[in-house]
N, CA, C and O atoms as CSV, one atom per row, in Angstrom:
chain,resi,resn,atom,element,x,y,z
A,1,UNK,N,N,31.788,-36.228,-20.571
A,1,UNK,CA,C,31.071,-36.300,-19.307
A,1,UNK,C,C,30.515,-34.927,-18.922
A,1,UNK,O,O,29.423,-34.822,-18.363
A,2,UNK,N,N,31.260,-33.908,-19.220
A,2,UNK,CA,C,30.823,-32.568,-18.867
A,2,UNK,C,C,29.542,-32.185,-19.613
A,2,UNK,O,O,28.668,-31.539,-19.037
A,3,UNK,N,N,29.421,-32.569,-20.863
A,3,UNK,CA,C,28.225,-32.267,-21.656
A,3,UNK,C,C,27.002,-32.957,-21.069
A,3,UNK,O,O,25.912,-32.385,-21.069
A,4,UNK,N,N,27.164,-34.161,-20.576
A,4,UNK,CA,C,26.039,-34.887,-19.973
A,4,UNK,C,C,25.520,-34.181,-18.727
A,4,UNK,O,O,24.308,-34.078,-18.535
A,5,UNK,N,N,26.412,-33.699,-17.888
A,5,UNK,CA,C,25.978,-33.058,-16.646
A,5,UNK,C,C,25.282,-31.735,-16.934
A,5,UNK,O,O,24.349,-31.374,-16.216
A,6,UNK,N,N,25.701,-31.002,-17.958
A,6,UNK,CA,C,25.032,-29.739,-18.258
A,6,UNK,C,C,23.636,-29.993,-18.814
A,6,UNK,O,O,22.725,-29.204,-18.563
A,7,UNK,N,N,23.452,-31.064,-19.556
A,7,UNK,CA,C,22.134,-31.418,-20.062
A,7,UNK,C,C,21.226,-31.789,-18.898
A,7,UNK,O,O,20.058,-31.400,-18.877
A,8,UNK,N,N,21.740,-32.523,-17.945
A,8,UNK,CA,C,20.971,-32.929,-16.774
A,8,UNK,C,C,20.446,-31.717,-16.005
A,8,UNK,O,O,19.298,-31.726,-15.561
A,9,UNK,N,N,21.252,-30.687,-15.841
A,9,UNK,CA,C,20.861,-29.520,-15.059
A,9,UNK,C,C,19.842,-28.642,-15.776
A,9,UNK,O,O,19.176,-27.829,-15.133
A,10,UNK,N,N,19.708,-28.784,-17.072
A,10,UNK,CA,C,18.709,-28.010,-17.796
A,10,UNK,C,C,17.295,-28.414,-17.393
A,10,UNK,O,O,16.369,-27.611,-17.508
A,11,UNK,N,N,17.118,-29.632,-16.927
A,11,UNK,CA,C,15.791,-30.118,-16.581
A,11,UNK,C,C,15.411,-29.852,-15.131
A,11,UNK,O,O,14.264,-30.074,-14.742
A,12,UNK,N,N,16.343,-29.389,-14.342
A,12,UNK,CA,C,16.050,-29.077,-12.952
A,12,UNK,C,C,15.443,-27.678,-12.900
A,12,UNK,O,O,16.057,-26.702,-13.331
A,13,UNK,N,N,14.238,-27.600,-12.369
A,13,UNK,CA,C,13.537,-26.328,-12.291
A,13,UNK,C,C,14.010,-25.572,-11.059
A,13,UNK,O,O,14.013,-26.109,-9.951
A,14,UNK,N,N,14.407,-24.332,-11.260
A,14,UNK,CA,C,14.832,-23.499,-10.149
A,14,UNK,C,C,13.600,-23.020,-9.397
A,14,UNK,O,O,12.584,-22.698,-10.014
A,15,UNK,N,N,13.679,-22.972,-8.086
A,15,UNK,CA,C,12.531,-22.490,-7.320
A,15,UNK,C,C,12.257,-21.012,-7.625
A,15,UNK,O,O,13.175,-20.234,-7.888
A,16,UNK,N,N,10.982,-20.651,-7.584
A,16,UNK,CA,C,10.606,-19.273,-7.843
A,16,UNK,C,C,11.070,-18.402,-6.694
A,16,UNK,O,O,10.906,-18.759,-5.528
A,17,UNK,N,N,11.639,-17.279,-7.019
A,17,UNK,CA,C,12.100,-16.366,-5.986
A,17,UNK,C,C,11.018,-15.340,-5.714
A,17,UNK,O,O,10.212,-15.031,-6.591
A,18,UNK,N,N,11.001,-14.823,-4.521
A,18,UNK,CA,C,10.033,-13.800,-4.170
A,18,UNK,C,C,8.737,-14.393,-3.662
A,18,UNK,O,O,8.667,-15.572,-3.315
A,19,UNK,N,N,7.726,-13.568,-3.624
A,19,UNK,CA,C,6.440,-13.969,-3.059
A,19,UNK,C,C,5.579,-14.687,-4.083
A,19,UNK,O,O,5.748,-14.510,-5.289
A,20,UNK,N,N,4.672,-15.482,-3.596
A,20,UNK,CA,C,3.716,-16.185,-4.420
A,20,UNK,C,C,2.764,-15.173,-5.067
A,20,UNK,O,O,2.259,-14.277,-4.391
A,21,UNK,N,N,2.526,-15.313,-6.350
A,21,UNK,CA,C,1.621,-14.400,-7.047
A,21,UNK,C,C,0.214,-14.473,-6.474
A,21,UNK,O,O,-0.469,-13.456,-6.353
A,22,UNK,N,N,-0.215,-15.676,-6.124
A,22,UNK,CA,C,-1.551,-15.842,-5.552
A,22,UNK,C,C,-1.675,-15.104,-4.218
A,22,UNK,O,O,-2.693,-14.467,-3.948
A,23,UNK,N,N,-0.640,-15.193,-3.391
A,23,UNK,CA,C,-0.680,-14.504,-2.100
A,23,UNK,C,C,-0.642,-12.990,-2.271
A,23,UNK,O,O,-1.267,-12.265,-1.498
A,24,UNK,N,N,0.080,-12.510,-3.269
A,24,UNK,CA,C,0.111,-11.071,-3.531
A,24,UNK,C,C,-1.257,-10.569,-3.974
A,24,UNK,O,O,-1.673,-9.478,-3.585
A,25,UNK,N,N,-1.948,-11.348,-4.776
A,25,UNK,CA,C,-3.287,-10.963,-5.226
A,25,UNK,C,C,-4.232,-10.872,-4.030
A,25,UNK,O,O,-5.004,-9.920,-3.912
A,26,UNK,N,N,-4.169,-11.853,-3.156
A,26,UNK,CA,C,-5.016,-11.859,-1.960
A,26,UNK,C,C,-4.679,-10.669,-1.067
A,26,UNK,O,O,-5.578,-9.985,-0.580
A,27,UNK,N,N,-3.385,-10.419,-0.850
A,27,UNK,CA,C,-2.966,-9.278,-0.032
A,27,UNK,C,C,-3.485,-7.976,-0.612
A,27,UNK,O,O,-4.009,-7.130,0.114
A,28,UNK,N,N,-3.340,-7.815,-1.924
A,28,UNK,CA,C,-3.757,-6.570,-2.560
A,28,UNK,C,C,-5.266,-6.362,-2.458
A,28,UNK,O,O,-5.725,-5.238,-2.258
A,29,UNK,N,N,-6.036,-7.441,-2.594
A,29,UNK,CA,C,-7.489,-7.333,-2.448
A,29,UNK,C,C,-7.861,-6.876,-1.043
A,29,UNK,O,O,-8.721,-6.012,-0.871
A,30,UNK,N,N,-7.214,-7.456,-0.046
A,30,UNK,CA,C,-7.490,-7.078,1.339
A,30,UNK,C,C,-7.056,-5.636,1.603
A,30,UNK,O,O,-7.744,-4.891,2.301
A,31,UNK,N,N,-5.917,-5.254,1.042
A,31,UNK,CA,C,-5.426,-3.894,1.228
A,31,UNK,C,C,-6.406,-2.881,0.646
A,31,UNK,O,O,-6.675,-1.858,1.276
A,32,UNK,N,N,-6.941,-3.142,-0.534
A,32,UNK,CA,C,-7.890,-2.231,-1.168
A,32,UNK,C,C,-9.154,-2.114,-0.313
A,32,UNK,O,O,-9.672,-1.015,-0.118
A,33,UNK,N,N,-9.641,-3.226,0.186
A,33,UNK,CA,C,-10.841,-3.201,1.026
A,33,UNK,C,C,-10.598,-2.433,2.324
A,33,UNK,O,O,-11.447,-1.655,2.759
A,34,UNK,N,N,-9.444,-2.653,2.934
A,34,UNK,CA,C,-9.117,-1.937,4.177
A,34,UNK,C,C,-8.932,-0.446,3.916
A,34,UNK,O,O,-9.351,0.383,4.724
A,35,UNK,N,N,-8.305,-0.101,2.790
A,35,UNK,CA,C,-8.143,1.309,2.429
A,35,UNK,C,C,-9.514,1.967,2.294
A,35,UNK,O,O,-9.750,3.043,2.844
A,36,UNK,N,N,-10.404,1.321,1.568
A,36,UNK,CA,C,-11.739,1.858,1.370
A,36,UNK,C,C,-12.453,2.034,2.714
A,36,UNK,O,O,-13.067,3.070,2.965
A,37,UNK,N,N,-12.368,1.024,3.565
A,37,UNK,CA,C,-13.018,1.081,4.875
A,37,UNK,C,C,-12.518,2.273,5.689
A,37,UNK,O,O,-13.315,3.043,6.225
A,38,UNK,N,N,-11.224,2.416,5.778
A,38,UNK,CA,C,-10.660,3.477,6.603
A,38,UNK,C,C,-10.865,4.861,5.999
A,38,UNK,O,O,-11.153,5.819,6.717
A,39,UNK,N,N,-10.717,4.968,4.675
A,39,UNK,CA,C,-10.775,6.275,4.028
A,39,UNK,C,C,-12.207,6.745,3.798
A,39,UNK,O,O,-12.522,7.905,4.065
A,40,UNK,N,N,-13.066,5.881,3.315
A,40,UNK,CA,C,-14.427,6.287,2.962
A,40,UNK,C,C,-15.426,6.073,4.093
A,40,UNK,O,O,-16.242,6.954,4.364
A,41,UNK,N,N,-15.380,4.941,4.744
A,41,UNK,CA,C,-16.373,4.641,5.777
A,41,UNK,C,C,-16.009,5.336,7.090
A,41,UNK,O,O,-16.845,6.001,7.701
A,42,UNK,N,N,-14.760,5.176,7.514
A,42,UNK,CA,C,-14.332,5.795,8.773
A,42,UNK,C,C,-13.952,7.260,8.600
A,42,UNK,O,O,-13.786,7.982,9.583
A,43,UNK,N,N,-13.816,7.695,7.354
A,43,UNK,CA,C,-13.534,9.096,6.999
A,43,UNK,C,C,-12.226,9.621,7.588
A,43,UNK,O,O,-12.151,10.763,8.041
A,44,UNK,N,N,-11.201,8.774,7.576
A,44,UNK,CA,C,-9.887,9.193,8.064
A,44,UNK,C,C,-9.121,9.897,6.956
A,44,UNK,O,O,-9.403,9.712,5.772
A,45,UNK,N,N,-8.157,10.699,7.353
A,45,UNK,CA,C,-7.311,11.406,6.382
A,45,UNK,C,C,-6.413,10.425,5.657
A,45,UNK,O,O,-6.031,9.391,6.205
A,46,UNK,N,N,-6.077,10.758,4.413
A,46,UNK,CA,C,-5.272,9.867,3.583
A,46,UNK,C,C,-3.941,9.519,4.238
A,46,UNK,O,O,-3.558,8.349,4.277
A,47,UNK,N,N,-3.237,10.519,4.750
A,47,UNK,CA,C,-1.935,10.234,5.357
A,47,UNK,C,C,-2.064,9.330,6.579
A,47,UNK,O,O,-1.194,8.493,6.822
A,48,UNK,N,N,-3.135,9.487,7.348
A,48,UNK,CA,C,-3.361,8.613,8.500
A,48,UNK,C,C,-3.687,7.191,8.062
A,48,UNK,O,O,-3.217,6.226,8.666
A,49,UNK,N,N,-4.485,7.064,7.021
A,49,UNK,CA,C,-4.837,5.739,6.498
A,49,UNK,C,C,-3.585,5.020,6.010
A,49,UNK,O,O,-3.364,3.855,6.342
A,50,UNK,N,N,-2.772,5.709,5.226
A,50,UNK,CA,C,-1.551,5.088,4.704
A,50,UNK,C,C,-0.615,4.672,5.835
A,50,UNK,O,O,-0.009,3.601,5.786
A,51,UNK,N,N,-0.503,5.507,6.832
A,51,UNK,CA,C,0.363,5.198,7.972
A,51,UNK,C,C,-0.144,3.965,8.723
A,51,UNK,O,O,0.640,3.079,9.063
A,52,UNK,N,N,-1.455,3.907,8.981
A,52,UNK,CA,C,-2.026,2.757,9.684
A,52,UNK,C,C,-1.860,1.468,8.883
A,52,UNK,O,O,-1.448,0.442,9.424
A,53,UNK,N,N,-2.182,1.527,7.598
A,53,UNK,CA,C,-2.050,0.328,6.768
A,53,UNK,C,C,-0.599,-0.121,6.691
A,53,UNK,O,O,-0.304,-1.316,6.704
A,54,UNK,N,N,0.299,0.847,6.610
A,54,UNK,CA,C,1.719,0.542,6.478
A,54,UNK,C,C,2.291,-0.087,7.748
A,54,UNK,O,O,2.955,-1.121,7.692
A,55,UNK,N,N,2.035,0.527,8.858
A,55,UNK,CA,C,2.676,0.119,10.114
A,55,UNK,C,C,1.906,-0.976,10.845
A,55,UNK,O,O,2.508,-1.912,11.372
A,56,UNK,N,N,0.588,-0.867,10.880
A,56,UNK,CA,C,-0.207,-1.759,11.734
A,56,UNK,C,C,-0.740,-3.004,11.029
A,56,UNK,O,O,-1.029,-4.008,11.680
A,57,UNK,N,N,-0.873,-2.946,9.697
A,57,UNK,CA,C,-1.556,-4.062,9.046
A,57,UNK,C,C,-0.755,-4.800,7.978
A,57,UNK,O,O,-0.757,-6.031,7.956
A,58,UNK,N,N,-0.075,-4.079,7.099
A,58,UNK,CA,C,0.532,-4.756,5.952
A,58,UNK,C,C,2.061,-4.694,5.920
A,58,UNK,O,O,2.681,-5.399,5.124
A,59,UNK,N,N,2.662,-3.892,6.740
A,59,UNK,CA,C,4.122,-3.815,6.865
A,59,UNK,C,C,4.838,-3.562,5.533
A,59,UNK,O,O,5.884,-4.145,5.246
A,60,UNK,N,N,4.255,-2.696,4.753
A,60,UNK,CA,C,4.902,-2.224,3.523
A,60,UNK,C,C,4.840,-0.705,3.528
A,60,UNK,O,O,4.041,-0.123,4.261
A,61,UNK,N,N,5.661,-0.063,2.732
A,61,UNK,CA,C,5.756,1.388,2.776
A,61,UNK,C,C,4.487,2.066,2.260
A,61,UNK,O,O,3.766,1.499,1.439
A,62,UNK,N,N,4.218,3.273,2.741
A,62,UNK,CA,C,3.070,4.026,2.223
A,62,UNK,C,C,3.146,4.245,0.711
A,62,UNK,O,O,2.122,4.242,0.028
A,63,UNK,N,N,4.345,4.433,0.198
A,63,UNK,CA,C,4.502,4.615,-1.252
A,63,UNK,C,C,4.078,3.350,-1.999
A,63,UNK,O,O,3.417,3.433,-3.034
A,64,UNK,N,N,4.450,2.197,-1.483
A,64,UNK,CA,C,4.051,0.932,-2.123
A,64,UNK,C,C,2.543,0.725,-2.020
A,64,UNK,O,O,1.923,0.206,-2.948
A,65,UNK,N,N,1.954,1.126,-0.908
A,65,UNK,CA,C,0.503,1.030,-0.763
A,65,UNK,C,C,-0.184,1.868,-1.838
A,65,UNK,O,O,-1.145,1.412,-2.459
A,66,UNK,N,N,0.296,3.075,-2.061
A,66,UNK,CA,C,-0.289,3.925,-3.108
A,66,UNK,C,C,-0.124,3.286,-4.486
A,66,UNK,O,O,-1.034,3.358,-5.312
A,67,UNK,N,N,1.016,2.669,-4.742
A,67,UNK,CA,C,1.229,1.975,-6.022
A,67,UNK,C,C,0.218,0.841,-6.191
A,67,UNK,O,O,-0.349,0.666,-7.269
A,68,UNK,N,N,-0.002,0.079,-5.133
A,68,UNK,CA,C,-0.950,-1.040,-5.187
A,68,UNK,C,C,-2.359,-0.521,-5.445
A,68,UNK,O,O,-3.104,-1.113,-6.226
A,69,UNK,N,N,-2.727,0.575,-4.798
A,69,UNK,CA,C,-4.044,1.166,-5.015
A,69,UNK,C,C,-4.198,1.590,-6.472
A,69,UNK,O,O,-5.233,1.340,-7.090
A,70,UNK,N,N,-3.171,2.228,-7.016
A,70,UNK,CA,C,-3.226,2.666,-8.412
A,70,UNK,C,C,-3.283,1.479,-9.364
A,70,UNK,O,O,-4.004,1.522,-10.360
A,71,UNK,N,N,-2.536,0.427,-9.073
A,71,UNK,CA,C,-2.528,-0.771,-9.919
A,71,UNK,C,C,-3.870,-1.511,-9.868
A,71,UNK,O,O,-4.217,-2.236,-10.801
A,72,UNK,N,N,-4.616,-1.329,-8.785
A,72,UNK,CA,C,-5.882,-2.031,-8.587
A,72,UNK,C,C,-7.054,-1.061,-8.539
A,72,UNK,O,O,-8.014,-1.271,-7.799
A,73,UNK,N,N,-6.971,-0.015,-9.321
A,73,UNK,CA,C,-7.987,1.025,-9.327
A,73,UNK,C,C,-9.376,0.477,-9.672
A,73,UNK,O,O,-10.380,0.952,-9.140
A,74,UNK,N,N,-9.434,-0.510,-10.552
A,74,UNK,CA,C,-10.731,-1.090,-10.938
A,74,UNK,C,C,-11.442,-1.709,-9.736
A,74,UNK,O,O,-12.654,-1.556,-9.589
A,75,UNK,N,N,-10.713,-2.392,-8.893
A,75,UNK,CA,C,-11.318,-3.001,-7.705
A,75,UNK,C,C,-11.843,-1.912,-6.773
A,75,UNK,O,O,-12.932,-2.044,-6.215
A,76,UNK,N,N,-11.083,-0.850,-6.604
A,76,UNK,CA,C,-11.522,0.258,-5.753
A,76,UNK,C,C,-12.760,0.921,-6.351
A,76,UNK,O,O,-13.687,1.272,-5.621
A,77,UNK,N,N,-12.782,1.092,-7.660
A,77,UNK,CA,C,-13.949,1.672,-8.332
A,77,UNK,C,C,-15.195,0.824,-8.109
A,77,UNK,O,O,-16.288,1.363,-7.937
A,78,UNK,N,N,-15.041,-0.496,-8.111
A,78,UNK,CA,C,-16.187,-1.384,-7.854
A,78,UNK,C,C,-16.736,-1.180,-6.446
A,78,UNK,O,O,-17.949,-1.221,-6.240
A,79,UNK,N,N,-15.849,-0.961,-5.479
A,79,UNK,CA,C,-16.315,-0.701,-4.111
A,79,UNK,C,C,-17.104,0.603,-4.052
A,79,UNK,O,O,-18.133,0.687,-3.381
A,80,UNK,N,N,-16.612,1.617,-4.758
A,80,UNK,CA,C,-17.326,2.891,-4.798
A,80,UNK,C,C,-18.673,2.748,-5.484
A,80,UNK,O,O,-19.662,3.328,-5.036
A,81,UNK,N,N,-18.722,1.988,-6.557
A,81,UNK,CA,C,-19.979,1.846,-7.291
A,81,UNK,C,C,-21.008,1.056,-6.484
A,81,UNK,O,O,-22.206,1.291,-6.635
A,82,UNK,N,N,-20.580,0.138,-5.642
A,82,UNK,CA,C,-21.503,-0.599,-4.778
A,82,UNK,C,C,-22.183,0.335,-3.795
A,82,UNK,O,O,-23.377,0.193,-3.532
A,83,UNK,N,N,-21.447,1.283,-3.254
A,83,UNK,CA,C,-22.044,2.206,-2.288
A,83,UNK,C,C,-22.929,3.228,-2.984
A,83,UNK,O,O,-23.894,3.712,-2.392
A,84,UNK,N,N,-22.618,3.564,-4.232
A,84,UNK,CA,C,-23.446,4.493,-4.988
A,84,UNK,C,C,-24.811,3.881,-5.296
A,84,UNK,O,O,-25.815,4.590,-5.363
A,85,UNK,N,N,-24.840,2.570,-5.480
A,85,UNK,CA,C,-26.085,1.876,-5.809
A,85,UNK,C,C,-26.987,1.712,-4.594
A,85,UNK,O,O,-28.196,1.531,-4.741
A,86,UNK,N,N,-26.419,1.772,-3.411
A,86,UNK,CA,C,-27.202,1.559,-2.175
A,86,UNK,C,C,-28.068,2.737,-1.846
A,86,UNK,O,O,-28.784,2.717,-0.845
């Protein structure tokens, strides 16, 4: 009987822990756009931008924001290239 119950539990899918990958992608895209807006368009200092994004908008640490920016450098580069073309 014990062998049957262990086989049964192998087919039960455990719920995914943590945040949805799709929601993280959306958050990161918005974060990159907001960073660009505040840093390049509004011409705010980097430390002020990180503080605002961290405390007022995304509720994650400034260090994590910098990691996200580095991980999504291509998206940020595309924003820069759009303004260069204008």
